C-alpha positions in Angstrom: -23.8 69.9 -28.5 -25.3 73.3 -27.9 -27.6 73.7 -24.9 -29.5 76.8 -23.9 -31.4 76.7 -20.6 -33.3 80.0 -21.1 -36.9 80.1 -19.9 -39.2 80.2 -22.9 -43.0 80.4 -23.0 -44.6 77.1 -24.1 -43.0 73.7 -23.3 -44.8 73.2 -20.0 -45.5 76.9 -19.2 -49.3 76.3 -18.9 -48.8 73.3 -16.6 -46.4 75.2 -14.4 -48.9 78.1 -14.1 -51.8 75.7 -13.3 -49.5 74.0 -10.7 -48.8 77.3 -9.1 -52.4 78.3 -9.0 -53.5 74.9 -7.5 -50.7 75.0 -4.9 -51.8 78.5 -3.8 -55.4 77.4 -3.8 -54.7 74.3 -1.8 -53.2 76.4 1.0 -56.6 78.0 1.5 -58.6 74.8 2.2 -58.3 72.4 5.2 -58.1 68.7 5.4 -57.5 65.9 2.9 -58.7 68.1 0.0 -55.6 70.2 0.5 -53.4 67.1 0.0 -55.3 66.0 -3.0 -55.1 69.3 -4.8 -51.4 69.6 -3.9 -50.8 66.2 -5.4 -52.6 67.2 -8.6 -50.4 70.3 -8.7 -47.3 68.2 -8.4 -48.5 65.8 -11.0 -48.9 68.7 -13.5 -45.1 69.4 -13.2 -44.4 66.0 -14.7 -44.9 67.4 -18.2 -42.2 70.1 -18.0 -39.9 67.8 -16.1 -40.1 65.2 -18.9 -39.5 67.8 -21.5 -36.4 68.9 -19.6 -35.2 65.3 -19.3 -35.8 64.6 -23.0 -33.9 67.8 -24.0 -30.9 66.7 -21.8 -31.3 69.5 -19.2 -31.1 69.3 -15.5 -34.8 69.1 -14.8 -34.6 70.2 -11.1 -32.7 73.3 -12.0 -35.0 74.3 -14.8 -38.2 73.6 -12.8 -36.8 75.8 -10.0 -36.2 78.6 -12.5 -39.8 78.1 -13.9 -41.3 78.2 -10.4 -39.4 81.4 -9.7 -40.5 83.1 -12.9 -44.2 82.1 -12.3 -43.9 83.4 -8.8 -42.7 86.8 -10.1 -45.3 87.2 -12.8 -49.0 87.4 -12.2 -51.7 85.7 -14.2 -51.6 86.2 -18.0 -48.1 87.8 -17.7 -49.1 90.8 -15.6 -46.5 91.9 -13.1 
């Protein structure tokens, strides 16, 4: 079977961007709220992880690539 592990917009991109935003935001607040927001950010990554698993890809590898891409590009695709 043919497999391509390119990063493509869609398929969990919104959830990964929201996760990144929430993780960054959680670092700015103290206490238990930081943990709650961080947990919600992690929960959002379940969607792209499940999509990777369903497609037969290594979810950890793909999610690391997605995190790296979202770290390089600003909001709405701006550098």
